[in-house]
N, CA, C and O atoms as a printed pandas DataFrame, in Angstrom:
     atom_number atom_name residue_name chain_id  residue_number  x_coord  y_coord  z_coord
0              1         N          GLY        A               1  218.321  -13.085  164.535
1              2        CA          GLY        A               1  218.841  -13.963  163.487
2              3         C          GLY        A               1  218.043  -13.858  162.217
3              4         O          GLY        A               1  218.612  -13.924  161.127
4              5         N          SER        A               2  216.686  -13.688  162.325
5              6        CA          SER        A               2  215.822  -13.699  161.137
6              7         C          SER        A               2  216.077  -12.453  160.285
7              8         O          SER        A               2  215.881  -12.470  159.070
8              9         N          MET        A               3  216.504  -11.401  160.920
9             10        CA          MET        A               3  216.748  -10.157  160.199
10            11         C          MET        A               3  217.895  -10.335  159.199
11            12         O          MET        A               3  217.792   -9.900  158.052
12            13         N          SER        A               4  218.993  -10.979  159.635
13            14        CA          SER        A               4  220.155  -11.153  158.768
14            15         C          SER        A               4  219.824  -12.065  157.590
15            16         O          SER        A               4  220.364  -11.893  156.497
16            17         N          VAL        A               5  218.932  -13.041  157.812
17            18        CA          VAL        A               5  218.515  -13.927  156.716
18            19         C          VAL        A               5  217.799  -13.098  155.661
19            20         O          VAL        A               5  218.051  -13.252  154.465
20            21         N          MET        A               6  216.915  -12.229  156.100
21            22        CA          MET        A               6  216.181  -11.362  155.171
22            23         C          MET        A               6  217.176  -10.466  154.413
23            24         O          MET        A               6  217.050  -10.263  153.206
24            25         N          ALA        A               7  218.151   -9.946  155.135
25            26        CA          ALA        A               7  219.141   -9.054  154.528
26            27         C          ALA        A               7  219.896   -9.776  153.414
27            28         O          ALA        A               7  220.319   -9.147  152.445
28            29         N          LEU        A               8  220.067  -11.097  153.546
29            30        CA          LEU        A               8  220.746  -11.878  152.524
30            31         C          LEU        A               8  219.817  -12.209  151.356
31            32         O          LEU        A               8  220.222  -12.178  150.194
32            33         N          VAL        A               9  218.576  -12.523  151.686
33            34        CA          VAL        A               9  217.635  -12.997  150.656
34            35         C          VAL        A               9  217.169  -11.849  149.764
35            36         O          VAL        A               9  217.105  -12.010  148.545
36            37         N          VAL        A              10  216.845  -10.701  150.342
37            38        CA          VAL        A              10  216.291   -9.597  149.564
38            39         C          VAL        A              10  217.209   -9.177  148.414
39            40         O          VAL        A              10  216.729   -9.075  147.284
40            41         N          PRO        A              11  218.495   -8.931  148.639
41            42        CA          PRO        A              11  219.351   -8.544  147.505
42            43         C          PRO        A              11  219.337   -9.606  146.408
43            44         O          PRO        A              11  219.364   -9.271  145.223
44            45         N          LEU        A              12  219.296  -10.873  146.787
45            46        CA          LEU        A              12  219.271  -11.958  145.798
46            47         C          LEU        A              12  218.042  -11.823  144.898
47            48         O          LEU        A              12  218.116  -12.052  143.691
48            49         N          LEU        A              13  216.914  -11.449  145.500
49            50        CA          LEU        A              13  215.681  -11.299  144.727
50            51         C          LEU        A              13  215.786  -10.096  143.788
51            52         O          LEU        A              13  215.161  -10.078  142.727
52            53         N          LEU        A              14  216.573   -9.092  144.177
53            54        CA          LEU        A              14  216.713   -7.883  143.381
54            55         C          LEU        A              14  217.736   -8.035  142.257
55            56         O          LEU        A              14  217.695   -7.310  141.263
56            57         N          VAL        A              15  218.654   -8.988  142.429
57            58        CA          VAL        A              15  219.685   -9.211  141.409
58            59         C          VAL        A              15  219.019   -9.706  140.132
59            60         O          VAL        A              15  218.213  -10.635  140.173
60            61         N          PRO        A              16  219.350   -9.092  138.995
61            62        CA          PRO        A              16  218.762   -9.560  137.739
62            63         C          PRO        A              16  219.153  -11.020  137.470
63            64         O          PRO        A              16  220.262  -11.437  137.806
64            65         N          PRO        A              17  218.250  -11.792  136.867
65            66        CA          PRO        A              17  218.504  -13.214  136.611
66            67         C          PRO        A              17  219.821  -13.467  135.886
67            68         O          PRO        A              17  220.488  -14.470  136.140
68            69         N          LEU        A              18  220.202  -12.550  134.972
69            70        CA          LEU        A              18  221.427  -12.738  134.200
70            71         C          LEU        A              18  222.647  -12.729  135.129
71            72         O          LEU        A              18  223.536  -13.574  135.023
72            73         N          ALA        A              19  222.663  -11.751  136.039
73            74        CA          ALA        A              19  223.774  -11.650  136.988
74            75         C          ALA        A              19  223.805  -12.889  137.888
75            76         O          ALA        A              19  224.866  -13.405  138.239
76            77         N          LEU        A              20  222.599  -13.343  138.247
77            78        CA          LEU        A              20  222.482  -14.526  139.099
78            79         C          LEU        A              20  223.073  -15.736  138.370
79            80         O          LEU        A              20  223.819  -16.533  138.939
80            81         N          LYS        A              21  222.705  -15.841  137.076
81            82        CA          LYS        A              21  223.193  -16.937  136.248
82            83         C          LYS        A              21  224.727  -16.862  136.165
83            84         O          LYS        A              21  225.432  -17.866  136.269
84            85         N          TRP        A              22  225.207  -15.628  135.972
85            86        CA          TRP        A              22  226.649  -15.429  135.836
86            87         C          TRP        A              22  227.381  -15.833  137.119
87            88         O          TRP        A              22  228.394  -16.530  137.067
88            89         N          SER        A              23  226.866  -15.394  138.265
89            90        CA          SER        A              23  227.518  -15.711  139.537
90            91         C          SER        A              23  227.415  -17.222  139.815
91            92         O          SER        A              23  228.321  -17.818  140.398
92            93         N          TYR        A              24  226.307  -17.822  139.392
93            94        CA          TYR        A              24  226.126  -19.267  139.571
94            95         C          TYR        A              24  227.163  -20.009  138.724
95            96         O          TYR        A              24  227.807  -20.952  139.184
96            97         N          GLU        A              25  227.307  -19.552  137.455
97            98        CA          GLU        A              25  228.294  -20.183  136.566
98            99         C          GLU        A              25  229.703  -20.026  137.120
99           100         O          GLU        A              25  230.531  -20.934  137.056
100          101         N          LYS        A              26  229.947  -18.812  137.679
101          102        CA          LYS        A              26  231.263  -18.553  138.260
102          103         C          LYS        A              26  231.501  -19.511  139.431
103          104         O          LYS        A              26  232.594  -20.053  139.594
104          105         N          MET        A              27  230.466  -19.706  140.232
105          106        CA          MET        A              27  230.562  -20.598  141.383
106          107         C          MET        A              27  230.843  -22.027  140.904
107          108         O          MET        A              27  231.707  -22.718  141.442
108          109         N          VAL        A              28  230.094  -22.452  139.880
109          110        CA          VAL        A              28  230.277  -23.804  139.329
110          111         C          VAL        A              28  231.707  -23.946  138.804
111          112         O          VAL        A              28  232.374  -24.951  139.049
112          113         N          ARG        A              29  232.169  -22.912  138.070
113          114        CA          ARG        A              29  233.523  -22.951  137.518
114          115         C          ARG        A              29  234.543  -23.047  138.646
115          116         O          ARG        A              29  235.529  -23.777  138.553
116          117         N          GLY        A              30  234.283  -22.294  139.717
117          118        CA          GLY        A              30  235.167  -22.342  140.890
118          119         C          GLY        A              30  235.225  -23.739  141.477
119          120         O          GLY        A              30  236.288  -24.244  141.836
120          121         N          LEU        A              31  234.035  -24.357  141.565
121          122        CA          LEU        A              31  233.965  -25.717  142.100
122          123         C          LEU        A              31  234.683  -26.702  141.181
123          124         O          LEU        A              31  235.381  -27.608  141.638
124          125         N          GLU        A              32  234.497  -26.506  139.874
125          126        CA          GLU        A              32  235.157  -27.389  138.913
126          127         C          GLU        A              32  236.677  -27.249  139.027
127          128         O          GLU        A              32  237.415  -28.233  138.975
128          129         N          ASP        A              33  237.127  -25.979  139.188
129          130        CA          ASP        A              33  238.565  -25.736  139.369
130          131         C          ASP        A              33  239.067  -26.466  140.610
131          132         O          ASP        A              33  240.106  -27.125  140.594
132          133         N          LYS        A              34  238.291  -26.328  141.689
133          134        CA          LYS        A              34  238.674  -26.979  142.944
134          135         C          LYS        A              34  238.725  -28.489  142.750
135          136         O          LYS        A              34  239.646  -29.155  143.222
136          137         N          ALA        A              35  237.723  -29.021  142.050
137          138        CA          ALA        A              35  237.669  -30.457  141.787
138          139         C          ALA        A              35  238.876  -30.881  140.950
139          140         O          ALA        A              35  239.482  -31.927  141.183
140          141         N          GLY        A              36  239.207  -30.034  139.965
141          142        CA          GLY        A              36  240.377  -30.306  139.117
142          143         C          GLY        A              36  241.655  -30.334  139.932
143          144         O          GLY        A              36  242.497  -31.215  139.759
144          145         N          LEU        A              37  241.796  -29.345  140.836
145          146        CA          LEU        A              37  242.974  -29.278  141.699
146          147         C          LEU        A              37  243.021  -30.493  142.615
147          148         O          LEU        A              37  244.081  -31.080  142.834
148          149         N          ALA        A              38  241.866  -30.860  143.144
149          150        CA          ALA        A              38  241.788  -32.025  144.023
150          151         C          ALA        A              38  242.208  -33.278  143.266
151          152         O          ALA        A              38  242.924  -34.129  143.793
152          153         N          GLN        A              39  241.744  -33.375  142.011
153          154        CA          GLN        A              39  242.091  -34.512  141.158
154          155         C          GLN        A              39  243.603  -34.547  140.921
155          156         O          GLN        A              39  244.230  -35.603  141.008
156          157         N          GLU        A              40  244.182  -33.370  140.619
157          158        CA          GLU        A              40  245.630  -33.279  140.399
158          159         C          GLU        A              40  246.383  -33.703  141.653
159          160         O          GLU        A              40  247.353  -34.457  141.586
160          161         N          ALA        A              41  245.920  -33.205  142.796
161          162        CA          ALA        A              41  246.561  -33.533  144.072
162          163         C          ALA        A              41  246.499  -35.044  144.313
163          164         O          ALA        A              41  247.457  -35.659  144.782
164          165         N          LEU        A              42  245.341  -35.622  143.978
165          166        CA          LEU        A              42  245.150  -37.065  144.155
166          167         C          LEU        A              42  246.127  -37.828  143.272
167          168         O          LEU        A              42  246.775  -38.773  143.723
168          169         N          LEU        A              43  246.229  -37.410  142.001
169          170        CA          LEU        A              43  247.155  -38.065  141.068
170          171         C          LEU        A              43  248.587  -37.946  141.575
171          172         O          LEU        A              43  249.367  -38.896  141.501
172          173         N          GLU        A              44  248.921  -36.758  142.094
173          174        CA          GLU        A              44  250.260  -36.538  142.629
174          175         C          GLU        A              44  250.530  -37.489  143.792
175          176         O          GLU        A              44  251.603  -38.083  143.895
176          177         N          CYS        A              45  249.527  -37.620  144.666
177          178        CA          CYS        A              45  249.643  -38.528  145.814
178          179         C          CYS        A              45  249.856  -39.962  145.329
179          180         O          CYS        A              45  250.691  -40.692  145.861
180          181         N          GLN        A              46  249.081  -40.353  144.304
181          182        CA          GLN        A              46  249.193  -41.704  143.766
182          183         C          GLN        A              46  250.581  -41.924  143.171
183          184         O          GLN        A              46  251.176  -42.989  143.340
184          185         N          ASP        A              47  251.097  -40.897  142.466
185          186        CA          ASP        A              47  252.453  -40.978  141.906
186          187         C          ASP        A              47  253.470  -41.183  143.020
187          188         O          ASP        A              47  254.342  -42.049  142.945
188          189         N          THR        A              48  253.330  -40.351  144.063
189          190        CA          THR        A              48  254.255  -40.428  145.193
190          191         C          THR        A              48  254.190  -41.812  145.820
191          192         O          THR        A              48  255.211  -42.428  146.125
192          193         N          LEU        A              49  252.959  -42.285  146.005
193          194        CA          LEU        A              49  252.745  -43.602  146.597
194          195         C          LEU        A              49  253.387  -44.684  145.734
195          196         O          LEU        A              49  254.064  -45.578  146.241
196          197         N          ALA        A              50  253.165  -44.591  144.425
197          198        CA          ALA        A              50  253.743  -45.562  143.490
198          199         C          ALA        A              50  255.267  -45.513  143.579
199          200         O          ALA        A              50  255.936  -46.546  143.556
200          201         N          GLY        A              51  255.803  -44.292  143.681
201          202        CA          GLY        A              51  257.253  -44.123  143.815
202          203         C          GLY        A              51  257.773  -44.785  145.077
203          204         O          GLY        A              51  258.787  -45.482  145.062
204          205         N          VAL        A              52  257.057  -44.552  146.174
205          206        CA          VAL        A              52  257.452  -45.133  147.463
206          207         C          VAL        A              52  257.384  -46.658  147.380
207          208         O          VAL        A              52  258.278  -47.354  147.862
208          209         N          GLU        A              53  256.310  -47.172  146.758
209          210        CA          GLU        A              53  256.153  -48.622  146.621
210          211         C          GLU        A              53  257.295  -49.203  145.792
211          212         O          GLU        A              53  257.833  -50.262  146.115
212          213         N          ASN        A              54  257.665  -48.491  144.707
213          214        CA          ASN        A              54  258.777  -48.943  143.872
214          215         C          ASN        A              54  260.079  -48.956  144.669
215          216         O          ASN        A              54  260.870  -49.895  144.578
216          217         N          ASP        A              55  260.287  -47.883  145.464
217          218        CA          ASP        A              55  261.486  -47.819  146.297
218          219         C          ASP        A              55  261.520  -49.001  147.259
219          220         O          ASP        A              55  262.555  -49.638  147.451
220          221         N          LEU        A              56  260.360  -49.280  147.860
221          222        CA          LEU        A              56  260.268  -50.395  148.801
222          223         C          LEU        A              56  260.586  -51.710  148.109
223          224         O          LEU        A              56  261.324  -52.542  148.636
224          225         N          LYS        A              57  260.009  -51.888  146.902
225          226        CA          LYS        A              57  260.277  -53.106  146.127
226          227         C          LYS        A              57  261.770  -53.234  145.850
227          228         O          LYS        A              57  262.367  -54.298  146.014
228          229         N          ARG        A              58  262.362  -52.099  145.418
229          230        CA          ARG        A              58  263.803  -52.107  145.126
230          231         C          ARG        A              58  264.594  -52.457  146.382
231          232         O          ARG        A              58  265.530  -53.256  146.332
232          233         N          GLU        A              59  264.211  -51.851  147.519
233          234        CA          GLU        A              59  264.890  -52.120  148.790
234          235         C          GLU        A              59  264.772  -53.590  149.152
235          236         O          GLU        A              59  265.744  -54.225  149.560
236          237         N          LYS        A              60  263.547  -54.129  148.994
237          238        CA          LYS        A              60  263.309  -55.539  149.300
238          239         C          LYS        A              60  264.191  -56.424  148.436
239          240         O          LYS        A              60  264.806  -57.377  148.914
240          241         N          MET        A              61  264.240  -56.078  147.122
241          242        CA          MET        A              61  265.056  -56.849  146.192
242          243         C          MET        A              61  266.523  -56.759  146.590
243          244         O          MET        A              61  267.244  -57.758  146.587
244          245         N          ALA        A              62  266.956  -55.543  146.934
245          246        CA          ALA        A              62  268.346  -55.332  147.341
246          247         C          ALA        A              62  268.639  -56.131  148.606
247          248         O          ALA        A              62  269.699  -56.742  148.743
248          249         N          ARG        A              63  267.670  -56.112  149.533
249          250        CA          ARG        A              63  267.852  -56.837  150.791
250          251         C          ARG        A              63  267.932  -58.338  150.512
251          252         O          ARG        A              63  268.787  -59.040  151.052
252          253         N          ALA        A              64  267.028  -58.812  149.660
253          254        CA          ALA        A              64  267.019  -60.236  149.294
254          255         C          ALA        A              64  268.351  -60.596  148.649
255          256         O          ALA        A              64  268.928  -61.653  148.905
256          257         N          LEU        A              65  268.821  -59.675  147.796
257          258        CA          LEU        A              65  270.094  -59.889  147.105
258          259         C          LEU        A              65  271.223  -59.959  148.125
259          260         O          LEU        A              65  272.047  -60.873  148.087
260          261         N          SER        A              66  271.261  -58.969  149.057
261          262        CA          SER        A              66  272.348  -58.951  150.038
262          263         C          SER        A              66  272.239  -60.158  150.966
263          264         O          SER        A              66  273.255  -60.708  151.390
264          265         N          ASP        A              67  271.002  -60.574  151.286
265          266        CA          ASP        A              67  270.827  -61.789  152.090
266          267         C          ASP        A              67  271.411  -62.976  151.340
267          268         O          ASP        A              67  272.103  -63.814  151.918
268          269         N          GLY        A              68  271.122  -63.036  150.038
269          270        CA          GLY        A              68  271.640  -64.104  149.181
270          271         C          GLY        A              68  273.155  -64.064  149.125
271          272         O          GLY        A              68  273.821  -65.096  149.198
272          273         N          GLN        A              69  273.694  -62.845  148.992
273          274        CA          GLN        A              69  275.152  -62.681  148.930
274          275         C          GLN        A              69  275.782  -63.096  150.259
275          276         O          GLN        A              69  276.824  -63.751  150.290
276          277         N          LEU        A              70  275.125  -62.700  151.359
277          278        CA          LEU        A              70  275.619  -63.067  152.685
278          279         C          LEU        A              70  275.655  -64.583  152.823
279          280         O          LEU        A              70  276.648  -65.164  153.262
280          281         N          ALA        A              71  274.537  -65.213  152.434
281          282        CA          ALA        A              71  274.445  -66.670  152.509
282          283         C          ALA        A              71  275.543  -67.291  151.647
283          284         O          ALA        A              71  276.195  -68.255  152.050
284          285         N          GLY        A              72  275.736  -66.723  150.454
285          286        CA          GLY        A              72  276.768  -67.218  149.540
286          287         C          GLY        A              72  278.156  -67.068  150.138
287          288         O          GLY        A              72  278.974  -67.986  150.076
288          289         N          ALA        A              73  278.416  -65.892  150.724
289          290        CA          ALA        A              73  279.722  -65.615  151.320
290          291         C          ALA        A              73  279.974  -66.565  152.485
291          292         O          ALA        A              73  281.079  -67.076  152.664
292          293         N          LYS        A              74  278.924  -66.789  153.272
293          294        CA          LYS        A              74  279.021  -67.687  154.422
294          295         C          LYS        A              74  279.367  -69.099  153.945
295          296         O          LYS        A              74  280.234  -69.776  154.497
296          297         N          GLN        A              75  278.647  -69.515  152.886
297          298        CA          GLN        A              75  278.871  -70.844  152.312
298          299         C          GLN        A              75  280.312  -70.965  151.813
299          300         O          GLN        A              75  280.987  -71.967  152.049
300          301         N          THR        A              76  280.770  -69.903  151.108
301          302        CA          THR        A              76  282.139  -69.891  150.579
302          303         C          THR        A              76  283.142  -70.013  151.721
303          304         O          THR        A              76  284.103  -70.778  151.643
304          305         N          ALA        A              77  282.899  -69.236  152.795
305          306        CA          ALA        A              77  283.796  -69.272  153.954
306          307         C          ALA        A              77  283.820  -70.676  154.546
307          308         O          ALA        A              77  284.880  -71.188  154.907
308          309         N          GLU        A              78  282.634  -71.302  154.644
309          310        CA          GLU        A              78  282.550  -72.665  155.179
310          311         C          GLU        A              78  283.307  -73.636  154.282
311          312         O          GLU        A              78  284.047  -74.496  154.760
312          313         N          ASP        A              79  283.107  -73.483  152.959
313          314        CA          ASP        A              79  283.818  -74.351  152.010
314          315         C          ASP        A              79  285.323  -74.195  152.172
315          316         O          ASP        A              79  286.069  -75.174  152.192
316          317         N          LYS        A              80  285.757  -72.929  152.289
317          318        CA          LYS        A              80  287.188  -72.650  152.426
318          319         C          LYS        A              80  287.732  -73.306  153.695
319          320         O          LYS        A              80  288.801  -73.916  153.672
320          321         N          SER        A              81  286.991  -73.181  154.808
321          322        CA          SER        A              81  287.493  -73.764  156.060
322          323         C          SER        A              81  287.491  -75.295  155.963
323          324         O          SER        A              81  288.356  -75.958  156.535
324          325         N          ASP        A              82  286.511  -75.853  155.232
325          326        CA          ASP        A              82  286.508  -77.308  154.995
326          327         C          ASP        A              82  287.759  -77.715  154.232
327          328         O          ASP        A              82  288.431  -78.688  154.574
328          329         N          GLU        A              83  288.060  -76.933  153.174
329          330        CA          GLU        A              83  289.250  -77.201  152.367
330          331         C          GLU        A              83  290.501  -77.159  153.245
331          332         O          GLU        A              83  291.380  -78.015  153.142
332          333         N          ARG        A              84  290.560  -76.147  154.110
333          334        CA          ARG        A              84  291.717  -75.976  154.983
334          335         C          ARG        A              84  291.861  -77.195  155.902
335          336         O          ARG        A              84  292.954  -77.726  156.101
336          337         N          GLU        A              85  290.708  -77.619  156.459
337          338        CA          GLU        A              85  290.720  -78.791  157.334
338          339         C          GLU        A              85  291.276  -80.003  156.595
339          340         O          GLU        A              85  292.099  -80.751  157.123
340          341         N          GLN        A              86  290.802  -80.181  155.339
341          342        CA          GLN        A              86  291.258  -81.321  154.531
342          343         C          GLN        A              86  292.759  -81.236  154.265
343          344         O          GLN        A              86  293.471  -82.237  154.346
344          345         N          LEU        A              87  293.234  -80.021  153.943
345          346        CA          LEU        A              87  294.667  -79.814  153.699
346          347         C          LEU        A              87  295.480  -80.147  154.951
347          348         O          LEU        A              87  296.496  -80.838  154.885
348          349         N          LEU        A              88  295.012  -79.642  156.085
349          350        CA          LEU        A              88  295.701  -79.895  157.353
350          351         C          LEU        A              88  295.741  -81.394  157.642
351          352         O          LEU        A              88  296.763  -81.934  158.064
352          353         N          ALA        A              89  294.610  -82.049  157.406
353          354        CA          ALA        A              89  294.538  -83.500  157.632
354          355         C          ALA        A              89  295.545  -84.213  156.730
355          356         O          ALA        A              89  296.252  -85.119  157.172
356          357         N          ALA        A              90  295.606  -83.795  155.459
357          358        CA          ALA        A              90  296.537  -84.410  154.504
358          359         C          ALA        A              90  297.977  -84.165  154.947
359          360         O          ALA        A              90  298.816  -85.063  154.880
360          361         N          LEU        A              91  298.257  -82.934  155.403
361          362        CA          LEU        A              91  299.605  -82.605  155.865
362          363         C          LEU        A              91  299.984  -83.453  157.082
363          364         O          LEU        A              91  301.094  -83.978  157.172
364          365         N          ARG        A              92  299.032  -83.574  158.016
365          366        CA          ARG        A              92  299.277  -84.390  159.219
366          367         C          ARG        A              92  299.571  -85.831  158.807
367          368         O          ARG        A              92  300.455  -86.494  159.349
368          369         N          ASP        A              93  298.769  -86.297  157.798
369          370        CA          ASP        A              93  298.964  -87.646  157.265
370          371         C          ASP        A              93  300.388  -87.812  156.749
371          372         O          ASP        A              93  301.094  -88.755  157.105
372          373         N          MET        A              94  300.799  -86.845  155.878
373          374        CA          MET        A              94  302.126  -86.901  155.256
374          375         C          MET        A              94  303.206  -86.866  156.327
375          376         O          MET        A              94  304.197  -87.594  156.264
376          377         N          LYS        A              95  302.988  -85.995  157.318
377          378        CA          LYS        A              95  303.967  -85.852  158.405
378          379         C          LYS        A              95  304.093  -87.185  159.153
379          380         O          LYS        A              95  305.190  -87.659  159.446
380          381         N          ALA        A              96  302.931  -87.763  159.448
381          382        CA          ALA        A              96  302.928  -89.043  160.178
382          383         C          ALA        A              96  303.645  -90.118  159.351
383          384         O          ALA        A              96  304.450  -90.888  159.873
384          385         N          LYS        A              97  303.328  -90.152  158.027
385          386        CA          LYS        A              97  303.979  -91.129  157.144
386          387         C          LYS        A              97  305.486  -90.896  157.104
387          388         O          LYS        A              97  306.277  -91.835  157.184
388          389         N          GLY        A              98  305.866  -89.624  156.980
389          390        CA          GLY        A              98  307.291  -89.256  156.940
390          391         C          GLY        A              98  307.990  -89.698  158.211
391          392         O          GLY        A              98  309.087  -90.256  158.169
392          393         N          GLU        A              99  307.348  -89.444  159.344
393          394        CA          GLU        A              99  307.946  -89.819  160.625
394          395         C          GLU        A              99  308.061  -91.333  160.723
395          396         O          GLU        A              99  309.031  -91.866  161.262
396          397         N          ALA        A             100  307.036  -92.024  160.183
397          398        CA          ALA        A             100  307.070  -93.490  160.183
398          399         C          ALA        A             100  308.240  -93.982  159.339
399          400         O          ALA        A             100  308.956  -94.909  159.716
400          401         N          GLU        A             101  308.417  -93.327  158.171
401          402        CA          GLU        A             101  309.528  -93.711  157.290
402          403         C          GLU        A             101  310.858  -93.513  158.015
403          404         O          GLU        A             101  311.741  -94.371  157.988
404          405         N          VAL        A             102  310.974  -92.330  158.675
405          406        CA          VAL        A             102  312.212  -92.004  159.405
406          407         C          VAL        A             102  312.412  -93.029  160.539
407          408         O          VAL        A             102  313.526  -93.471  160.818
408          409         N          GLY        A             103  311.291  -93.383  161.173
409          410        CA          GLY        A             103  311.339  -94.341  162.279
410          411         C          GLY        A             103  311.844  -95.695  161.795
411          412         O          GLY        A             103  312.588  -96.381  162.495
412          413         N          LYS        A             104  311.415  -96.078  160.550
413          414        CA          LYS        A             104  311.824  -97.372  159.976
414          415         C          LYS        A             104  313.322  -97.377  159.736
415          416         O          LYS        A             104  314.019  -98.356  160.005
416          417         N          ALA        A             105  313.797  -96.243  159.215
417          418        CA          ALA        A             105  315.188  -96.191  158.761
418          419         C          ALA        A             105  316.206  -96.331  159.894
419          420         O          ALA        A             105  317.411  -96.304  159.648
């Protein structure tokens, strides 16, 4: 194992400082690029997340709306059946009165 370490270190010592500086700068630039890409990916993820959250909010609002509409429709149906009951009661009343009138005659 120690031999391969030496094989790596010796060329580094032989490389002129300028080349070393250049490769170091290249490495740093590579890392900065990677960091930039990571940052972009993160922003993209945040955008996607924000989009999903907005969709969820919209869905919730739509659901709340449809729940409200359902409740409203149910109420309307109940009101209508109440009205019908009242009409039927009034008709029965009139019929009974009519029959009473006929009975009198």
